[in-house]
Each structure stands twice: as C-alpha cells, then as structure tokens.
C-alpha positions in Angstrom: 238.1 118.3 191.9 240.9 115.9 190.7 239.8 112.4 190.0 242.5 110.2 191.4 241.6 107.2 189.1 242.0 109.4 186.1 245.3 110.8 187.3 246.5 107.2 188.0 245.4 106.2 184.5 247.4 109.1 183.0 250.4 108.1 185.0 250.2 104.6 183.8 250.0 105.7 180.2 252.9 108.1 180.6 255.0 105.4 182.2 254.2 103.1 179.3 255.6 105.4 176.7 259.2 104.4 176.0 260.5 106.9 173.5 260.9 110.7 173.3 259.1 110.7 169.9 256.3 108.6 171.4 256.0 111.0 174.4 256.0 114.1 172.2 253.3 112.6 170.0 251.2 111.7 173.0 251.5 115.1 174.6 250.8 117.0 171.4 247.8 114.9 170.8 246.3 115.1 174.3 247.1 118.6 175.4 245.8 121.9 174.1 248.3 124.4 172.7 247.9 126.4 175.9 248.6 123.3 178.1 251.5 122.4 176.0 253.0 125.9 176.5 252.3 126.2 180.2 253.5 122.8 181.5 257.1 123.1 180.1 257.1 126.8 181.3 256.4 125.6 184.8 259.2 123.1 184.5 261.6 126.0 183.6 260.4 127.9 186.6 261.4 125.0 188.8 264.7 124.6 187.1 265.6 128.3 187.5 264.5 128.3 191.1 266.8 125.3 191.8 269.6 127.2 190.2 268.9 129.9 192.8 267.8 132.5 190.3 265.8 135.3 192.1 262.1 135.0 191.7 261.7 138.5 190.1 264.3 137.6 187.5 262.4 134.4 186.7 259.2 136.5 186.2 261.0 138.8 183.8 262.9 136.0 181.9 259.9 133.7 181.4 257.2 136.3 181.5 255.2 134.4 184.1 253.4 135.7 187.2 255.0 136.0 190.5 252.3 133.7 191.8 253.5 130.9 189.5 257.1 131.3 190.6 256.0 131.4 194.3 254.0 128.2 193.8 257.0 126.5 192.3 259.2 127.8 195.2 256.7 126.5 197.8 256.6 123.1 196.2 260.4 122.9 196.3 260.3 123.9 200.0 257.8 121.0 200.6 260.4 118.6 199.2 259.0 118.2 195.7 260.9 118.2 192.4 263.9 116.4 193.9 264.5 114.7 190.5 264.7 118.0 188.7 268.1 119.6 188.3 
C-alpha cells in the first residue's frame, strides 16, 4: 500500500532540488540500481508512445514487456503525462 504522506514528502524533496546535478545526486543516492534503470526506461516508453511508435516496436527497441508499454498507453489515455513530449 502506498503511504500518501511518504509520497508527499518525496514530492516536496524533489521539488526543492534546484539543479540537474543535485537531482542526479539525490536519485543515485536514494534509488537502487534497478530502480534507477527502470524509471527512466518507463519515461522512454511514454515518450515513444506519444510519438505514435507502435507498442510492439517499443517492446523490441527498449526490451520491455508488452504489459509495461500497455500500462504507459493506458495512463496516456487517462490524460496523464501531458507535460511529457
């Protein structure tokens, strides 16, 4: 279960970081290597979907599961990721 207070605390910390270097340092320090690999990969899935790349191509290009791509697609359909190009 997601603890909303913890999520809000994380958001506050992320918003307080003012530089790319500071953000990189924070992310590398707080995330595991696996998390650090998967989160940017999910962002790439969303970007490719927004460029209208077919889901199967994204699966091959990024070596991700079709479920991951479908999840990203569903979130876009729900109106999320409007700030991502």
